[in-house]
Residue frames as qw, qx, qy, qz and C-alpha x, y, z in Angstrom:
[[0.208, -0.443, -0.124, 0.863, -113.62, 52.60, -38.23],
 [0.331, 0.777, 0.530, 0.079, -116.06, 55.02, -39.85],
 [0.333, -0.321, 0.192, 0.865, -114.46, 57.78, -41.98],
 [0.401, 0.822, 0.362, -0.183, -116.24, 60.55, -43.85],
 [0.507, 0.025, 0.364, 0.781, -114.61, 61.88, -47.03],
 [0.166, 0.873, 0.303, -0.343, -115.29, 65.49, -47.90],
 [0.578, 0.108, 0.384, 0.712, -113.85, 66.40, -51.32],
 [0.168, 0.935, 0.280, -0.137, -113.75, 69.89, -52.80],
 [0.564, 0.600, -0.029, 0.567, -111.65, 72.52, -54.55],
 [0.509, -0.723, -0.240, 0.401, -111.62, 74.82, -51.46],
 [0.465, 0.148, 0.217, 0.846, -110.54, 77.72, -53.63],
 [0.107, 0.390, -0.742, 0.535, -110.85, 79.24, -51.09],
 [0.319, -0.374, -0.843, 0.218, -112.35, 77.53, -48.06],
 [0.223, -0.418, -0.014, -0.881, -115.28, 79.57, -46.70],
 [0.370, -0.219, 0.584, -0.688, -117.65, 79.47, -43.77],
 [0.862, 0.070, -0.046, -0.500, -120.11, 77.04, -45.37],
 [0.684, 0.314, -0.652, 0.095, -117.33, 74.48, -45.80],
 [0.083, 0.266, -0.742, 0.610, -116.53, 74.72, -42.13],
 [0.609, -0.079, 0.281, -0.738, -120.23, 74.59, -41.18],
 [0.855, 0.163, -0.377, -0.317, -120.64, 71.40, -43.19],
 [0.549, 0.255, -0.737, 0.300, -117.71, 69.61, -41.54],
 [0.135, -0.214, 0.613, -0.748, -118.78, 70.75, -38.07],
 [0.719, -0.011, 0.125, -0.684, -122.37, 69.62, -38.59],
 [0.792, 0.205, -0.558, -0.137, -121.32, 66.27, -40.04],
 [0.295, 0.244, -0.773, 0.505, -119.28, 65.66, -36.86],
 [0.348, -0.093, 0.494, -0.791, -122.22, 66.59, -34.64],
 [0.767, 0.104, -0.034, -0.632, -124.98, 64.76, -36.51],
 [0.924, 0.164, -0.342, -0.043, -123.07, 61.58, -37.25],
 [0.388, -0.773, 0.459, -0.202, -121.21, 61.10, -34.00],
 [0.949, -0.095, 0.293, 0.069, -120.29, 57.52, -34.92],
 [0.666, 0.679, -0.146, 0.271, -117.72, 58.92, -37.40],
 [0.769, -0.372, -0.056, 0.517, -114.17, 58.64, -36.16],
 [0.285, -0.436, 0.213, 0.826, -112.79, 61.28, -38.50],
 [0.548, 0.789, 0.244, -0.137, -113.58, 63.46, -41.48],
 [0.588, -0.173, 0.397, 0.683, -110.95, 63.54, -44.21],
 [0.310, 0.848, 0.071, -0.425, -110.95, 66.74, -46.23],
 [0.698, 0.098, 0.520, 0.483, -109.75, 66.04, -49.78],
 [0.098, 0.736, -0.116, -0.659, -108.46, 68.80, -52.08],
 [0.766, 0.514, 0.369, 0.111, -109.22, 68.35, -55.75],
 [0.486, -0.262, 0.329, 0.766, -106.28, 69.25, -57.95],
 [0.059, -0.017, -0.467, -0.882, -108.54, 70.29, -60.83],
 [0.383, 0.419, 0.633, -0.526, -112.23, 70.82, -61.52],
 [0.252, 0.339, 0.723, 0.547, -114.40, 70.39, -64.59],
 [0.059, -0.826, -0.551, -0.108, -116.84, 73.02, -63.28],
 [0.232, -0.960, -0.008, 0.154, -114.57, 75.69, -61.80],
 [0.574, 0.640, -0.296, 0.415, -111.32, 77.34, -62.74],
 [0.749, -0.522, -0.189, 0.362, -108.76, 76.78, -59.98],
 [0.213, 0.923, -0.089, 0.307, -106.90, 80.03, -59.27],
 [0.290, -0.778, 0.518, -0.206, -104.60, 79.04, -56.42],
 [0.493, 0.347, -0.797, 0.018, -102.07, 76.19, -56.22],
 [0.775, -0.325, -0.541, -0.045, -102.63, 73.16, -54.01],
 [0.521, -0.004, -0.503, 0.689, -100.02, 74.37, -51.47],
 [0.103, -0.184, 0.180, -0.961, -101.95, 77.56, -50.69],
 [0.682, -0.306, -0.320, -0.582, -105.33, 75.85, -50.53],
 [0.748, -0.164, -0.595, 0.244, -103.76, 73.29, -48.19],
 [0.282, 0.081, -0.429, 0.854, -102.39, 76.07, -46.00],
 [0.384, -0.282, -0.034, -0.878, -105.83, 77.73, -45.77],
 [0.800, -0.285, -0.453, -0.273, -107.40, 74.45, -44.71],
 [0.631, -0.062, -0.567, 0.526, -104.70, 73.96, -42.10],
 [0.011, -0.244, 0.243, -0.939, -105.46, 77.41, -40.70],
 [0.609, -0.283, -0.127, -0.730, -109.12, 76.53, -40.24],
 [0.908, -0.188, -0.293, -0.233, -108.90, 72.91, -39.11],
 [0.413, 0.457, -0.667, 0.418, -105.65, 72.74, -37.14],
 [0.226, -0.269, 0.638, -0.685, -107.45, 72.71, -33.79],
 [0.819, 0.017, 0.066, -0.570, -110.13, 70.17, -34.76],
 [0.354, -0.383, 0.853, 0.009, -108.96, 66.68, -33.88],
 [0.680, 0.287, 0.660, -0.138, -111.68, 64.84, -35.82],
 [0.590, 0.792, 0.073, -0.140, -110.99, 66.68, -39.05],
 [0.624, -0.343, 0.483, 0.509, -107.93, 65.57, -41.01],
 [0.435, 0.775, -0.183, -0.421, -106.61, 67.06, -44.25],
 [0.923, 0.180, 0.261, 0.217, -105.51, 64.60, -46.88],
 [0.386, -0.686, 0.260, 0.560, -101.90, 65.67, -47.64],
 [0.304, -0.086, 0.672, 0.670, -101.94, 65.10, -51.41],
 [0.436, 0.317, -0.095, -0.837, -104.06, 66.63, -54.18],
 [0.636, 0.248, 0.720, -0.123, -106.77, 64.43, -55.66],
 [0.156, 0.480, -0.486, -0.713, -106.23, 64.14, -59.38],
 [0.152, -0.043, -0.921, -0.355, -108.49, 61.21, -60.28],
 [0.531, -0.377, -0.423, -0.630, -112.18, 60.30, -60.19],
 [0.532, -0.469, 0.402, -0.579, -113.88, 59.76, -56.83],
 [0.981, -0.031, -0.030, -0.190, -114.46, 56.06, -57.51],
 [0.745, 0.391, -0.402, 0.361, -110.77, 55.48, -58.21],
 [0.044, -0.592, 0.479, -0.647, -109.86, 57.43, -55.06],
 [0.745, -0.355, 0.289, -0.485, -112.15, 55.35, -52.84],
 [0.969, 0.158, -0.189, 0.009, -110.85, 52.13, -54.40],
 [0.494, 0.496, -0.492, 0.517, -107.32, 53.16, -53.53],
 [0.314, -0.510, 0.447, -0.664, -108.36, 54.08, -49.98],
 [0.919, -0.167, 0.047, -0.353, -110.17, 50.73, -49.57],
 [0.863, 0.266, -0.359, 0.237, -107.02, 48.88, -50.52],
 [0.261, 0.493, -0.494, 0.667, -104.95, 50.97, -48.13],
 [0.284, -0.175, 0.602, -0.726, -107.52, 50.75, -45.30],
 [0.377, -0.116, -0.836, -0.381, -109.52, 47.54, -45.85],
 [0.272, -0.398, -0.813, 0.327, -111.22, 47.67, -42.43],
 [0.054, 0.268, 0.194, -0.942, -112.52, 51.23, -42.78],
 [0.251, 0.662, 0.703, 0.071, -116.09, 52.11, -43.69],
 [0.216, -0.080, 0.164, 0.959, -116.13, 55.20, -45.87],
 [0.184, 0.777, 0.557, -0.228, -118.85, 57.85, -46.21],
 [0.373, 0.207, 0.328, 0.843, -118.87, 60.45, -48.97],
 [0.028, 0.663, 0.396, -0.635, -120.16, 63.97, -48.19],
 [0.217, 0.236, 0.549, 0.772, -121.93, 65.59, -51.14],
 [0.282, 0.215, 0.173, -0.919, -124.41, 68.41, -51.72],
 [0.595, 0.397, 0.632, -0.298, -127.95, 67.52, -52.84],
 [0.499, 0.732, -0.192, -0.422, -127.21, 69.07, -56.23],
 [0.148, 0.512, -0.832, -0.156, -124.41, 66.53, -56.71],
 [0.409, 0.023, 0.873, -0.266, -126.44, 63.68, -55.22],
 [0.636, 0.534, 0.319, -0.457, -129.20, 64.31, -57.76],
 [0.538, 0.694, -0.389, -0.280, -126.69, 63.84, -60.58],
 [0.531, -0.419, 0.737, 0.013, -125.24, 60.55, -59.35],
 [0.810, 0.341, 0.477, -0.026, -126.74, 58.65, -62.28],
 [0.519, 0.846, -0.123, 0.020, -124.61, 60.84, -64.58],
 [0.299, -0.751, 0.587, 0.046, -121.39, 59.85, -62.81],
 [0.646, 0.379, -0.657, -0.084, -119.09, 57.27, -64.37],
 [0.513, 0.032, -0.813, 0.275, -119.14, 54.09, -62.25],
 [0.395, -0.456, 0.211, -0.770, -121.73, 55.50, -59.84],
 [0.908, -0.248, -0.179, -0.286, -123.00, 52.02, -58.97],
 [0.775, 0.134, -0.446, 0.427, -119.47, 50.82, -58.23],
 [0.081, 0.424, -0.366, 0.824, -118.95, 53.87, -56.01],
 [0.638, -0.416, 0.026, -0.648, -122.19, 53.17, -54.17],
 [0.933, -0.135, -0.331, 0.028, -120.85, 49.71, -53.28],
 [0.609, 0.204, -0.393, 0.658, -117.79, 51.35, -51.71],
 [0.067, 0.076, -0.371, 0.923, -119.34, 54.19, -49.71],
 [0.045, -0.720, -0.678, 0.142, -122.46, 55.44, -48.00],
 [0.195, 0.508, 0.170, 0.821, -123.39, 58.95, -49.17],
 [0.186, -0.571, -0.496, 0.627, -124.00, 61.76, -46.71],
 [0.213, 0.610, 0.479, 0.594, -126.24, 64.35, -48.34],
 [0.141, -0.368, -0.272, 0.878, -126.09, 68.06, -47.44],
 [0.277, 0.757, 0.591, 0.014, -129.35, 69.74, -48.48],
 [0.271, -0.116, 0.208, 0.932, -128.69, 72.64, -50.86],
 [0.301, 0.551, 0.318, -0.711, -131.21, 75.42, -51.41],
 [0.540, 0.548, -0.228, -0.596, -133.20, 74.84, -54.59],
 [0.460, 0.335, -0.801, -0.188, -132.08, 71.25, -54.93],
 [0.776, -0.245, 0.367, -0.450, -134.52, 68.89, -53.12],
 [0.243, -0.328, 0.902, 0.138, -133.29, 65.35, -53.15],
 [0.604, 0.154, -0.537, -0.568, -134.69, 63.21, -55.94],
 [0.779, -0.246, 0.401, -0.414, -136.74, 60.41, -54.36],
 [0.936, 0.318, -0.146, -0.038, -135.62, 57.92, -57.03],
 [0.410, 0.605, -0.557, 0.393, -132.01, 58.65, -56.15],
 [0.432, -0.484, 0.539, -0.537, -132.80, 58.11, -52.45],
 [0.926, -0.024, 0.231, -0.299, -134.26, 54.71, -53.21],
 [0.835, 0.487, -0.244, 0.074, -131.45, 53.69, -55.53],
 [0.492, 0.456, -0.519, 0.529, -128.42, 54.55, -53.37],
 [0.615, -0.496, -0.501, 0.355, -127.46, 54.26, -49.73],
 [0.147, 0.568, -0.013, 0.810, -127.85, 57.89, -48.55],
 [0.368, -0.528, -0.560, 0.522, -127.84, 59.47, -45.11],
 [0.078, 0.779, 0.264, 0.563, -129.61, 62.86, -45.12],
 [0.287, -0.017, -0.430, 0.856, -128.33, 65.63, -42.87],
 [0.192, -0.738, -0.640, -0.096, -131.22, 67.01, -40.87],
 [0.389, -0.724, -0.247, 0.513, -129.50, 69.86, -39.03],
 [0.201, -0.526, 0.283, 0.777, -128.14, 71.82, -41.94],
 [0.576, 0.653, 0.458, 0.179, -129.33, 73.27, -45.22],
 [0.380, -0.406, 0.192, 0.809, -126.96, 75.48, -47.18],
 [0.422, 0.787, 0.133, -0.430, -127.68, 78.22, -49.69],
 [0.826, 0.483, 0.190, 0.220, -126.28, 78.48, -53.19],
 [0.065, -0.933, 0.338, 0.103, -123.29, 80.59, -52.26],
 [0.947, 0.071, 0.060, 0.308, -120.03, 79.32, -53.71],
 [0.573, -0.507, 0.147, 0.626, -116.40, 80.30, -53.78],
 [0.442, 0.433, 0.423, 0.662, -116.68, 81.80, -57.28],
 [0.116, -0.934, -0.267, -0.206, -118.38, 84.82, -55.71],
 [0.572, -0.727, 0.126, 0.359, -115.35, 85.36, -53.45],
 [0.629, -0.056, 0.426, 0.648, -113.02, 85.05, -56.43],
 [0.238, 0.638, 0.423, 0.599, -114.98, 87.82, -58.18],
 [0.169, 0.234, -0.269, 0.919, -114.83, 90.06, -55.13],
 [0.527, -0.446, -0.214, -0.691, -118.29, 89.60, -53.64],
 [0.813, -0.462, -0.122, -0.331, -119.45, 88.60, -50.14],
 [0.474, 0.385, -0.668, 0.425, -116.18, 88.20, -48.30],
 [0.530, -0.428, 0.371, -0.630, -118.29, 88.15, -45.16],
 [0.974, -0.029, -0.061, -0.217, -118.45, 84.41, -45.89],
 [0.662, 0.400, -0.509, 0.376, -114.72, 84.11, -45.23],
 [0.712, -0.585, -0.241, 0.304, -113.21, 83.40, -41.83],
 [0.066, -0.984, 0.147, 0.074, -111.14, 86.39, -40.73],
 [0.582, -0.506, 0.551, 0.321, -107.95, 84.31, -40.67],
 [0.642, 0.325, 0.585, 0.373, -108.53, 83.24, -44.29],
 [0.249, 0.947, 0.185, 0.086, -109.23, 86.81, -45.31],
 [0.294, -0.866, 0.348, 0.206, -105.92, 87.91, -43.81],
 [0.654, -0.178, 0.636, 0.369, -104.07, 85.09, -45.58],
 [0.548, 0.629, 0.483, 0.263, -105.67, 85.99, -48.92],
 [0.082, 0.996, -0.003, 0.019, -104.77, 89.67, -48.54],
 [0.496, -0.688, 0.454, 0.275, -101.22, 88.93, -47.36],
 [0.539, -0.092, 0.718, 0.431, -100.59, 86.77, -50.45],
 [0.298, 0.430, -0.236, -0.818, -102.69, 88.92, -52.85],
 [0.234, 0.150, 0.944, 0.178, -104.78, 85.88, -53.84],
 [0.246, 0.644, 0.723, 0.051, -107.65, 86.37, -56.33],
 [0.037, -0.679, -0.080, 0.729, -106.84, 90.08, -56.76],
 [0.017, -0.219, 0.626, 0.748, -106.20, 89.79, -60.50],
 [0.035, -0.373, -0.891, -0.258, -109.44, 87.86, -60.96],
 [0.037, -0.715, -0.522, 0.464, -111.41, 90.43, -58.95],
 [0.029, -0.543, 0.202, 0.814, -110.02, 93.23, -61.10],
 [0.089, 0.108, -0.736, -0.662, -110.82, 91.55, -64.40],
 [0.005, -0.483, -0.875, 0.041, -114.26, 90.46, -63.15],
 [0.003, 0.780, 0.398, -0.482, -115.23, 94.10, -62.55],
 [0.123, 0.769, -0.257, -0.572, -113.25, 95.85, -65.30],
 [0.832, 0.335, 0.430, 0.104, -113.31, 94.64, -68.90],
 [0.422, 0.897, -0.117, 0.052, -111.45, 97.42, -70.71],
 [0.885, 0.045, -0.127, 0.446, -107.84, 96.31, -71.21],
 [0.302, 0.574, -0.160, 0.744, -106.46, 99.85, -71.01],
 [0.505, -0.684, 0.084, -0.520, -108.26, 100.48, -67.73],
 [0.948, -0.300, -0.058, 0.087, -106.92, 97.21, -66.30],
 [0.721, 0.270, -0.139, 0.623, -103.39, 98.17, -67.36],
 [0.059, -0.730, 0.109, -0.673, -103.86, 101.60, -65.81],
 [0.756, -0.608, 0.035, -0.238, -104.59, 99.93, -62.45],
 [0.922, -0.102, -0.031, 0.372, -101.42, 97.86, -62.67],
 [0.458, 0.532, -0.082, 0.707, -99.44, 100.96, -63.68],
 [0.357, -0.768, 0.084, -0.524, -100.77, 102.81, -60.62],
 [0.903, -0.425, 0.013, 0.062, -99.60, 99.92, -58.45],
 [0.802, 0.194, -0.036, 0.563, -96.13, 100.03, -60.00],
 [0.193, 0.644, -0.089, 0.735, -95.75, 103.80, -59.64],
 [0.610, -0.709, 0.003, -0.353, -97.14, 103.71, -56.11],
 [0.925, -0.274, -0.022, 0.263, -94.55, 101.14, -55.14],
 [0.604, 0.395, -0.053, 0.690, -91.76, 103.23, -56.73],
 [0.097, -0.720, 0.061, -0.684, -92.86, 106.38, -54.88],
 [0.792, -0.596, -0.067, -0.118, -93.24, 104.52, -51.59],
 [0.858, -0.096, -0.041, 0.503, -89.58, 103.51, -51.82],
 [0.376, 0.545, 0.006, 0.750, -88.47, 106.98, -53.00],
 [0.260, -0.681, 0.088, -0.679, -90.14, 108.75, -50.10],
 [0.261, 0.187, -0.834, 0.449, -89.23, 106.05, -47.58],
 [0.614, -0.251, 0.126, -0.738, -92.78, 105.38, -46.45],
 [0.017, -0.091, 0.983, -0.159, -93.44, 102.27, -44.47],
 [0.694, 0.061, 0.110, -0.709, -96.74, 100.59, -45.24],
 [0.644, -0.019, 0.763, -0.043, -97.84, 97.01, -45.41],
 [0.071, -0.097, 0.746, 0.654, -97.64, 95.70, -48.95],
 [0.070, 0.505, 0.857, 0.075, -101.31, 94.73, -48.76],
 [0.030, 0.747, 0.352, -0.563, -102.33, 98.31, -47.99],
 [0.081, 0.576, -0.336, -0.741, -100.71, 100.01, -50.95],
 [0.056, -0.021, 0.887, 0.458, -101.44, 97.13, -53.30],
 [0.106, 0.562, 0.809, -0.136, -105.14, 97.03, -52.44],
 [0.099, 0.782, 0.229, -0.571, -105.71, 100.76, -52.64],
 [0.017, 0.519, -0.506, -0.689, -103.69, 101.18, -55.83],
 [0.071, 0.038, 0.923, 0.376, -105.12, 98.16, -57.64],
 [0.002, 0.560, 0.829, 0.015, -108.76, 98.63, -56.72],
 [0.030, -0.379, -0.177, 0.908, -109.02, 102.42, -56.86],
 [0.388, 0.232, -0.332, -0.828, -111.07, 102.17, -60.08],
 [0.169, 0.036, 0.985, -0.026, -112.78, 98.85, -59.38],
 [0.322, 0.603, 0.683, -0.256, -116.30, 100.24, -60.07],
 [0.034, -0.432, 0.281, 0.856, -115.22, 102.58, -62.86],
 [0.150, -0.007, -0.750, -0.645, -117.21, 100.71, -65.53],
 [0.090, 0.436, 0.842, -0.307, -120.43, 100.38, -63.54],
 [0.052, -0.561, -0.507, -0.652, -123.60, 101.87, -64.95],
 [0.253, -0.394, 0.207, -0.859, -125.58, 104.46, -63.00],
 [0.820, -0.297, -0.207, -0.444, -128.02, 101.73, -62.04],
 [0.811, 0.012, -0.503, 0.297, -125.22, 99.48, -60.77],
 [0.200, 0.287, -0.431, 0.832, -123.90, 102.27, -58.54],
 [0.502, -0.339, 0.073, -0.793, -127.40, 102.96, -57.18],
 [0.887, -0.177, -0.361, -0.227, -128.21, 99.29, -56.62],
 [0.648, 0.109, -0.550, 0.515, -124.93, 98.75, -54.76],
 [0.021, -0.306, 0.367, -0.878, -125.57, 101.72, -52.47],
 [0.700, -0.293, -0.083, -0.646, -129.10, 100.57, -51.70],
 [0.848, -0.032, -0.527, 0.046, -127.85, 97.05, -50.97],
 [0.577, -0.024, -0.503, 0.642, -125.51, 98.39, -48.29],
 [0.276, -0.830, -0.463, 0.146, -127.92, 101.03, -46.89],
 [0.398, -0.227, 0.073, 0.886, -125.80, 103.91, -48.17],
 [0.244, 0.725, 0.293, -0.574, -127.34, 107.24, -49.17],
 [0.582, 0.433, 0.524, 0.446, -127.95, 107.32, -52.92],
 [0.137, 0.958, 0.221, 0.120, -128.72, 111.05, -52.89],
 [0.457, -0.774, 0.253, 0.359, -125.26, 111.73, -51.44],
 [0.541, -0.120, 0.601, 0.575, -123.48, 110.33, -54.48],
 [0.374, 0.675, 0.566, 0.289, -126.02, 111.82, -56.90],
 [0.073, -0.976, -0.066, 0.194, -124.93, 115.30, -55.79],
 [0.462, -0.545, 0.487, 0.503, -121.40, 114.53, -57.02],
 [0.447, 0.586, -0.459, -0.497, -120.17, 114.73, -60.64],
 [0.980, 0.083, 0.047, -0.175, -120.60, 111.30, -62.23],
 [0.591, 0.612, -0.476, 0.222, -116.88, 111.28, -63.01],
 [0.019, 0.470, -0.722, 0.508, -116.14, 110.72, -59.31],
 [0.838, -0.246, 0.014, -0.487, -118.94, 108.30, -58.43],
 [0.887, 0.144, -0.428, 0.093, -116.57, 105.37, -58.82],
 [0.217, 0.454, -0.595, 0.627, -114.28, 106.78, -56.11],
 [0.540, -0.306, 0.356, -0.699, -117.13, 106.57, -53.62],
 [0.939, -0.007, -0.008, -0.342, -118.44, 103.14, -54.64],
 [0.712, 0.387, -0.542, 0.224, -114.96, 101.63, -55.11],
 [0.020, -0.434, 0.639, -0.635, -114.07, 102.55, -51.52],
 [0.677, -0.159, 0.379, -0.610, -117.28, 100.99, -50.25],
 [0.892, 0.232, -0.344, -0.179, -116.86, 97.92, -52.49],
 [0.482, 0.374, -0.686, 0.397, -113.56, 97.22, -50.75],
 [0.212, -0.286, 0.586, -0.728, -115.07, 97.94, -47.34],
 [0.726, -0.005, 0.272, -0.632, -118.43, 96.19, -47.67],
 [0.915, 0.268, -0.210, -0.216, -117.78, 93.34, -50.11],
 [0.665, 0.371, -0.559, 0.329, -114.13, 92.55, -49.31],
 [0.699, -0.675, -0.235, 0.015, -114.66, 93.40, -45.64],
 [0.633, 0.091, -0.164, 0.751, -111.42, 95.41, -45.61],
 [0.232, -0.893, -0.383, -0.051, -112.00, 98.21, -43.13],
 [0.560, -0.287, -0.054, 0.775, -108.61, 99.91, -42.69],
 [0.120, 0.891, 0.253, -0.356, -109.28, 103.64, -42.87],
 [0.174, -0.607, 0.453, 0.630, -106.13, 104.37, -44.85],
 [0.250, 0.127, 0.845, 0.456, -107.30, 102.07, -47.68],
 [0.152, 0.731, 0.660, -0.076, -110.85, 103.43, -47.57],
 [0.016, -0.873, -0.060, 0.484, -109.79, 107.10, -47.60],
 [0.257, -0.407, 0.598, 0.641, -107.15, 106.60, -50.26],
 [0.218, 0.311, 0.830, 0.409, -109.65, 105.06, -52.68],
 [0.067, 0.788, 0.586, -0.179, -112.52, 107.38, -51.81],
 [0.003, -0.927, -0.005, 0.375, -110.51, 110.56, -52.45],
 [0.624, -0.155, 0.493, 0.586, -108.16, 109.44, -55.20],
 [0.358, 0.599, 0.487, 0.525, -109.96, 111.61, -57.74],
 [0.113, -0.915, -0.244, -0.299, -110.73, 114.68, -55.65],
 [0.412, 0.216, -0.509, 0.724, -108.05, 114.77, -52.93],
 [0.475, -0.778, -0.380, -0.161, -109.02, 116.32, -49.61],
 [0.097, -0.785, 0.426, -0.440, -107.58, 118.22, -46.66],
 [0.607, -0.469, 0.596, -0.237, -105.71, 116.17, -44.05],
 [0.883, 0.370, -0.251, -0.145, -104.54, 113.86, -46.83],
 [0.792, -0.462, 0.356, 0.181, -102.11, 111.17, -45.68],
 [0.038, -0.640, 0.626, 0.444, -98.77, 110.79, -47.44],
 [0.369, 0.048, 0.909, 0.189, -99.81, 107.35, -48.68],
 [0.412, 0.701, 0.554, -0.179, -103.06, 108.76, -50.09],
 [0.144, 0.846, -0.224, -0.463, -101.08, 111.56, -51.79],
 [0.216, -0.389, 0.804, 0.394, -98.90, 108.94, -53.48],
 [0.389, 0.361, 0.841, 0.102, -101.85, 107.00, -54.92],
 [0.271, 0.856, 0.269, -0.348, -103.42, 110.30, -55.99],
 [0.006, 0.736, -0.484, -0.473, -100.20, 111.20, -57.82],
 [0.311, -0.157, 0.894, 0.282, -99.79, 107.74, -59.33],
 [0.445, 0.567, 0.683, -0.121, -103.32, 107.79, -60.70],
 [0.290, 0.905, 0.065, -0.303, -102.59, 111.02, -62.56],
 [0.076, 0.821, -0.510, -0.244, -98.98, 110.48, -63.62],
 [0.777, -0.107, 0.607, 0.127, -98.61, 106.77, -64.41],
 [0.332, -0.325, 0.579, 0.670, -96.55, 106.25, -67.57],
 [0.255, 0.341, 0.781, 0.457, -99.29, 105.61, -70.08],
 [0.055, 0.873, 0.443, -0.195, -101.20, 108.78, -69.27],
 [0.495, 0.170, 0.237, 0.819, -100.19, 111.60, -71.60],
 [0.043, -0.899, -0.436, -0.023, -102.49, 114.40, -70.42],
 [0.449, 0.507, -0.078, 0.732, -100.66, 117.70, -71.19],
 [0.387, -0.819, -0.028, -0.422, -102.08, 119.37, -68.08],
 [0.822, -0.552, 0.125, 0.067, -99.71, 117.19, -66.04],
 [0.729, 0.546, -0.196, 0.363, -96.53, 117.84, -68.01],
 [0.000, -0.742, 0.430, -0.514, -94.93, 119.95, -65.28],
 [0.769, -0.432, 0.353, -0.312, -95.84, 117.38, -62.64],
 [0.976, 0.190, 0.015, 0.104, -94.31, 114.69, -64.84],
 [0.478, 0.668, -0.350, 0.451, -91.07, 116.62, -65.10],
 [0.360, -0.646, 0.468, -0.484, -90.97, 116.93, -61.30],
 [0.958, -0.153, 0.169, -0.176, -91.64, 113.18, -61.05],
 [0.841, 0.428, -0.210, 0.255, -88.50, 112.49, -63.09],
 [0.171, 0.659, -0.466, 0.565, -86.40, 114.42, -60.61],
 [0.694, -0.259, -0.649, 0.176, -85.66, 112.18, -57.63],
 [0.281, -0.016, -0.434, 0.856, -84.91, 115.21, -55.46],
 [0.358, -0.392, -0.238, -0.813, -88.49, 116.50, -55.75],
 [0.184, -0.054, 0.763, -0.617, -90.24, 116.26, -52.38],
 [0.005, 0.429, 0.901, 0.064, -93.55, 114.50, -51.98],
 [0.039, 0.686, 0.419, -0.594, -95.15, 117.76, -50.85],
 [0.101, 0.518, -0.332, -0.782, -94.09, 119.64, -54.01],
 [0.052, 0.004, -0.887, -0.459, -95.03, 116.75, -56.31],
 [0.023, 0.529, 0.832, -0.166, -98.47, 116.45, -54.72],
 [0.080, 0.681, 0.222, -0.694, -99.14, 120.18, -54.86],
 [0.116, 0.379, -0.535, -0.746, -98.22, 120.39, -58.55],
 [0.053, -0.191, -0.941, -0.275, -100.40, 117.34, -59.35],
 [0.026, 0.640, 0.673, -0.370, -103.34, 118.85, -57.44],
 [0.072, 0.602, -0.085, -0.790, -102.77, 122.20, -59.16],
 [0.078, 0.153, -0.759, -0.628, -102.92, 120.44, -62.54],
 [0.005, 0.432, 0.902, -0.019, -106.18, 118.76, -61.60],
 [0.062, 0.711, 0.396, -0.578, -107.70, 122.14, -60.75],
 [0.052, 0.482, -0.401, -0.778, -106.35, 123.74, -63.93],
 [0.021, -0.077, -0.896, -0.437, -107.83, 120.95, -66.03],
 [0.008, 0.591, 0.785, -0.183, -111.26, 121.20, -64.38],
 [0.041, 0.697, 0.134, -0.703, -111.26, 124.97, -64.77],
 [0.019, 0.313, -0.614, -0.724, -110.27, 124.66, -68.41],
 [0.103, -0.251, -0.910, -0.314, -113.15, 122.22, -68.96],
 [0.354, -0.304, 0.014, -0.884, -115.46, 124.51, -67.00],
 [0.678, -0.315, -0.659, -0.084, -116.29, 121.73, -64.60],
 [0.453, -0.781, 0.122, -0.413, -117.05, 122.46, -60.94],
 [0.276, 0.351, -0.804, 0.393, -114.70, 121.42, -58.17],
 [0.649, -0.463, -0.600, -0.065, -116.06, 119.15, -55.48],
 [0.460, -0.856, 0.061, -0.226, -116.15, 120.34, -51.89],
 [0.864, -0.387, 0.161, 0.278, -113.25, 118.04, -51.06],
 [0.664, 0.368, 0.136, 0.636, -111.09, 119.40, -53.87],
 [0.032, -0.854, -0.025, -0.519, -111.79, 122.94, -52.66],
 [0.686, -0.716, 0.123, -0.036, -110.76, 121.92, -49.14],
 [0.868, -0.049, 0.161, 0.468, -107.60, 120.35, -50.52],
 [0.420, 0.633, 0.094, 0.643, -106.78, 123.55, -52.42],
 [0.323, -0.875, 0.032, -0.359, -107.35, 125.63, -49.31],
 [0.816, -0.542, 0.170, 0.110, -105.09, 123.35, -47.29],
 [0.787, -0.135, 0.353, 0.487, -102.29, 122.81, -49.81],
 [0.470, 0.424, 0.353, 0.689, -102.47, 125.54, -52.47],
 [0.134, -0.277, -0.262, 0.915, -103.21, 128.54, -50.26],
 [0.381, 0.625, 0.523, -0.437, -106.75, 128.63, -51.70],
 [0.044, 0.440, -0.504, -0.742, -105.38, 129.06, -55.24],
 [0.526, 0.362, 0.757, -0.135, -108.61, 128.02, -56.95],
 [0.121, 0.048, 0.529, 0.838, -108.47, 130.42, -59.89],
 [0.418, -0.151, -0.229, -0.866, -112.11, 130.68, -61.05],
 [0.388, -0.234, -0.891, 0.029, -113.31, 127.87, -58.81]]
């Protein structure tokens, strides 16, 4: 029986992983099965999710594929040792090891590579920028995949919040439901410790207010919007502009806004374009968390309030709003209006212009009480 072994961290599994297994099945039809092996640790990557969750994500993807089996235990030893164990357990099986061309080219650096080559035949997946070394081809028994060449995308990008288009929709939903990688995404984009803590404080206060005002929302919705509302806060002007150009968004539209609110715009689109999270309530909540707007949802009002009143913020302009926050009998409507009023007062005091959306919010909620706006 011919069995292909496909080891990896799968933290998380993405579309290229699936494409590799599917193409291996098609191109090497003599294979009875492909065994997907989950590495417990990695010398090259930091593992962020436990084995149980990576296993579950693999099960979601491969449950309907009869030829693809998931090895039920984490692999915690070198590949050679693993194959030796499998050979003892299945002496009549012929094993094939699926590796990228970048790994194939480094075989001579592996411990016991020659011993491993006596136990398996290598299946090489061509990786962009890593043509197979001809000396390696001559030295080891290697089958080259002809139908597939993969780019240099890897799961580290996903863990930093980029290119979630490379995730299967079911995996994306699982990640969001269990809030996987969120902390890593936040700290990849924001380096200032106080800013990071602010984001967590906004999450905490948002959750408190959701319960106080008896609002039903999926945990993922409030957590995402509250945690990532400032995700692009530390970007330079050039980073904002480059991001907008990348996604065919109008740069001149953001350039008309005060720079202090640019991050609201790009943070909303970061979540929508990079994380592929398109729920309008999340998008609108992030986009208008600095300015507010008319027709503001109750959930968006709560994140707006939490951003201004979280415990570590001591801005005196919000003292009255803070006192109202302490009173559990204060309605959401009153608390929001006082917070919005304080924002306007602060901007007027600093002689800064109000955005169009803030003016619309004032007209809708403060009876056009704009003072000198």
